[in-house]
C-alpha positions in Angstrom: -9.6 30.2 -38.0 -6.4 28.9 -36.5 -7.6 28.9 -33.0 -9.8 26.2 -31.7 -13.5 26.7 -31.1 -14.0 26.0 -27.4 -16.5 23.8 -25.7 -18.4 22.5 -28.7 -20.1 19.5 -27.1 -19.0 16.3 -28.9 -20.8 13.0 -29.0 -23.8 14.5 -27.2 -25.7 11.2 -27.3 -22.9 9.4 -25.3 -22.6 12.1 -22.7 -26.4 12.2 -22.1 -26.2 8.5 -21.2 -23.8 9.3 -18.3 -26.6 10.3 -16.0 -30.4 10.7 -15.9 -31.7 14.2 -15.4 -34.2 14.6 -12.6 -36.8 16.0 -14.9 -37.3 12.4 -16.4 -39.1 11.5 -13.2 -42.2 13.3 -14.5 -42.6 10.6 -17.1 -42.9 8.1 -14.3 -45.7 9.7 -12.5 -43.9 12.3 -10.3 -45.4 15.7 -10.0 -43.4 18.5 -11.6 -43.7 20.5 -8.3 -42.0 17.8 -6.4 -39.2 17.6 -9.0 -38.7 21.4 -8.6 -38.4 20.9 -4.9 -35.6 18.4 -5.5 -33.9 20.8 -7.8 -34.1 23.6 -5.3 -32.5 21.3 -2.8 -29.5 20.8 -5.1 -30.5 17.4 -6.7 -30.4 17.6 -10.5 -30.0 13.9 -11.5 -31.5 10.6 -10.6 -28.0 9.3 -9.9 -27.6 12.1 -7.3 -31.0 11.3 -5.9 -30.0 7.7 -5.2 -27.0 8.9 -3.2 -29.2 10.5 -0.6 -30.8 8.6 2.3 -34.6 8.7 2.7 -34.1 10.6 5.9 -32.3 13.4 4.1 -35.0 13.6 1.4 -37.8 13.7 3.9 -36.1 16.7 5.3 -36.8 18.7 2.1 -39.8 20.9 2.7 -42.9 19.6 1.1 -41.8 15.9 0.6 -43.5 13.5 2.8 -42.3 9.9 3.5 -44.9 8.6 1.1 -43.7 11.0 -1.7 -40.1 10.1 -1.1 -40.8 6.3 -1.4 -42.7 7.1 -4.7 -39.8 9.3 -6.0 -37.2 6.7 -5.1 -39.1 3.9 -6.8 -39.3 5.9 -9.9 -35.7 6.8 -9.8 -34.8 3.1 -9.4 -36.4 2.4 -12.8 -34.2 4.9 -14.5 -30.9 4.1 -12.7 -29.5 0.7 -12.0 -28.1 1.2 -8.5 -27.9 -2.4 -7.5 -25.3 -5.1 -8.3 -23.8 -5.2 -11.7 -21.6 -7.8 -13.4 -17.8 -7.1 -14.0 -18.6 -6.9 -17.7 -21.1 -4.1 -17.0 -18.5 -2.3 -14.8 -16.0 -2.5 -17.7 -18.5 -0.9 -20.1 -19.2 1.8 -17.5 -15.4 2.5 -17.4 -15.5 3.4 -21.1 -17.2 6.7 -20.1 -14.0 7.8 -18.4 -12.3 10.7 -20.0 -8.5 11.1 -19.8 -7.4 14.7 -19.8 -3.8 15.4 -21.1 -1.4 17.0 -18.7 0.6 18.5 -21.6 3.5 16.3 -21.0 4.0 13.0 -22.9 5.9 11.4 -20.1 3.4 12.3 -17.5 0.5 11.1 -19.7 2.2 7.8 -20.1 2.7 7.5 -16.5 -1.0 8.1 -15.8 -2.2 5.8 -18.5 -3.4 8.7 -20.7 -4.0 11.7 -18.4 -6.1 12.9 -15.5 -9.2 10.6 -15.3 -12.8 11.7 -14.7 -15.0 9.9 -12.1 -12.4 10.2 -9.4 -10.2 12.5 -7.2 -6.6 12.8 -8.2 -4.4 14.3 -5.5 -1.0 15.8 -6.1 1.3 16.5 -3.1 4.8 17.7 -2.7 7.0 20.6 -1.6 6.7 24.1 -2.9 7.8 24.7 -6.6 7.5 21.0 -7.4 5.1 21.5 -10.3 1.6 20.9 -8.6 0.2 24.4 -9.4 1.7 24.7 -12.8 0.0 21.4 -13.7 -3.3 22.8 -12.3 -2.9 25.8 -14.7 -2.1 23.7 -17.6 -5.2 21.5 -16.9 -7.3 24.6 -16.9 -6.5 24.9 -20.6 -6.2 21.2 -21.6 -9.6 20.4 -20.0 -11.2 22.7 -22.6 -9.6 20.9 -25.6 -11.8 18.5 -27.7 -11.8 15.0 -26.7 -10.1 14.2 -30.0 -7.1 16.1 -28.8 -7.0 14.4 -25.4 -9.0 17.1 -23.7 -12.2 17.1 -21.7 -14.3 19.5 -23.9 -15.6 21.2 -20.7 -15.3 24.1 -18.3 -13.2 24.5 -15.1 -14.0 25.5 -11.5 -10.9 26.5 -9.7 -11.0 26.8 -5.9 -7.8 28.6 -4.7 -6.9 28.6 -1.0 -3.2 29.8 -1.5 -3.7 32.8 -3.7 -1.5 31.2 -6.4 -4.0 31.3 -9.4 -2.6 33.6 -12.0 -4.6 34.2 -15.2 -1.6 35.6 -16.9 -0.1 32.0 -16.7 -3.2 30.8 -18.6 -2.5 33.0 -21.6 0.8 31.5 -22.8 -0.5 28.0 -22.1 -3.6 28.6 -24.2 -1.4 30.0 -27.0 0.7 26.9 -26.9 -2.3 24.7 -27.5 -3.5 27.1 -30.3 -6.5 28.4 -28.3 -8.0 31.8 -27.7 -6.8 32.9 -24.3 -9.8 35.2 -23.7 -12.2 32.3 -24.4 -10.2 30.0 -22.3 -10.3 32.4 -19.3 -14.0 32.9 -19.7 -14.5 29.2 -19.2 -12.4 29.1 -15.9 -14.4 30.1 -12.8 -12.1 30.9 -9.9 -12.9 31.2 -6.2 -10.3 32.6 -3.8 -10.7 31.1 -0.4 -8.5 31.2 2.6 -9.7 30.6 6.2 -13.3 30.2 5.0 -12.4 27.2 2.9 -15.2 24.9 4.0 -17.8 27.5 3.9 -16.9 28.5 0.4 -16.5 24.9 -0.9 -20.0 24.2 0.5 -21.4 27.1 -1.3 -19.7 26.3 -4.5 -20.6 22.6 -4.5 -24.3 23.5 -4.6 -23.6 25.3 -8.0 -21.2 22.9 -9.7 -23.8 21.0 -11.8 -23.0 23.0 -14.8 -19.3 22.3 -14.7 -17.7 19.2 -15.8 -14.1 19.4 -14.6 -13.2 20.6 -11.2 -9.6 21.6 -10.0 -8.9 22.5 -6.4 -5.9 24.2 -5.1 -6.4 22.9 -1.6 -4.3 23.8 1.4 -4.6 21.5 4.4 -3.6 23.3 7.7 -0.8 21.6 9.7 -2.8 21.6 12.9 -6.0 19.6 12.2 -8.6 19.1 14.9 -11.5 16.7 15.0 -14.0 19.2 13.8 -11.9 20.0 10.7 -11.4 16.4 10.0 -15.2 15.8 10.1 -15.8 18.7 7.7 -13.0 17.7 5.4 -14.4 14.3 5.1 -17.9 15.6 4.3 -16.5 17.9 1.6 -14.4 15.2 0.1 -17.4 12.8 0.2 -19.5 15.4 -1.7 -16.7 15.9 -4.3 -16.5 12.2 -4.8 -20.3 12.0 -5.4 -20.1 15.0 -7.8 -17.3 13.2 -9.8 -19.2 10.0 -10.0 -22.6 11.7 -10.8 -21.5 14.1 -13.5 -18.4 12.3 -14.8 -16.1 15.1 -13.4 -12.4 15.0 -12.9 -11.2 16.5 -9.6 -7.5 17.4 -9.4 -6.5 18.5 -5.9 -3.1 19.7 -4.6 -1.8 19.2 -1.1 1.2 20.1 1.0 3.6 17.9 2.8 4.5 18.0 6.4 7.5 16.7 8.4 7.1 13.2 9.8 9.1 13.0 13.2 8.4 9.3 13.3 10.3 8.8 10.0 13.6 8.3 11.8 17.1 8.7 10.6 16.9 5.7 8.2 14.2 7.4 6.0 15.8 9.5 3.2 12.7 11.9 2.9 10.9 12.0 6.2 7.9 13.9 4.8 4.3 12.9 4.3 1.2 14.5 2.8 -1.1 16.4 5.1 -4.7 15.6 5.7 -4.0 12.1 7.3 -6.1 9.1 6.5 -9.2 11.1 5.7 -7.6 12.7 2.6 -5.6 9.5 1.8 -8.7 7.3 1.4 -10.8 10.0 -0.4 -8.3 10.3 -3.3 -8.4 7.5 -5.9 -4.9 8.3 -7.3 -2.2 10.0 -5.3 0.7 11.6 -7.1 4.0 12.7 -5.3 5.9 15.6 -6.8 9.5 16.5 -6.1 12.3 18.6 -7.5 14.8 17.0 -9.8 18.0 18.4 -11.2 17.9 21.9 -12.5 14.5 22.6 -13.8 13.5 18.9 -13.9 10.5 17.7 -11.9 9.7 14.1 -10.9 6.2 12.7 -10.5 5.8 9.3 -8.8 2.6 7.3 -8.5 2.3 7.1 -4.8 -1.1 5.2 -4.8 -3.5 4.1 -7.5 -5.8 1.1 -8.1 -4.8 0.5 -11.7 -1.3 2.1 -12.1 2.0 0.6 -11.3 4.3 2.4 -8.8 6.5 4.3 -11.2 7.7 7.8 -11.9 8.2 10.2 -14.8 10.6 13.1 -15.3 9.4 16.3 -16.9 10.5 19.9 -17.3 9.2 22.7 -15.2 6.0 23.9 -16.7 6.9 27.5 -16.7 9.9 26.9 -19.0 8.3 24.1 -20.9 5.2 26.0 -21.9 7.3 29.0 -23.1 9.6 26.7 -25.1 6.6 24.9 -26.7 4.6 28.1 -27.3 2.8 28.0 -30.6 3.5 24.2 -31.2 0.7 21.6 -31.3 2.4 18.8 -29.5 -0.6 16.6 -29.2 -0.6 15.3 -32.7 
């Protein structure tokens, strides 16, 4: 068959080491019924369990303070959640998967692609390439890791109504994949004004998905309540990314900055304020170039230099490269 077989889990032994399933607590003296209560509360791994406070755990029906202490003690035996050396941290970084963007220039800018274990934010004006990249990642995420993919599924939360399944078809054909199988592995949720409610509902059921992409619209007028809810949702996304080795790609709008002054060539800034700025590990600024050229600049990243890359508009680029395997 010329088309790729999708989501064949590779290197299973390595992936199983990324987290400890909550079921393993039964081998350390925890009752299976108590484990079931944790699962019903949305806790599926020991890693995720250690991210909760004892106060939150005692709030689960049927779990007393004594049971919670015993559960946490057992989980600590499975998960090293204390101090680790720099060498151990470096070994942990080897679990990071880098997903290709489909553009060699953009991959080189990002050090290989969109990384797991973190939130990557892309902000910029309309038609600057943010959404087209999200569509491309819906496909490249499902590539085998040997082809710079993630070998996983995608959850796409769309708040702007810009997700187009017909865009996935030519991108899948470009990578030599079956469009129908690719679309079956993309779970899409359309959400507008009920963004937070829908995100909260979805985040409870994301344990089966390994790569998450959000098409997130931040309203221009943000009140304190929204900031608080936004911070909570971003915190949960960060925990999911770290718990399940998930890559989160999130798009954002830009707003005018009146304080920019006449000496600033581009007086625009990303929406969301400091809450969103500190939640994202890597922030990418997209802008339009000449013609169908687009420019991506590393705006903020802990391990990437401040640089930029030029690439073609994904609509034209994917048509021109249709049927070609450019990853080899």
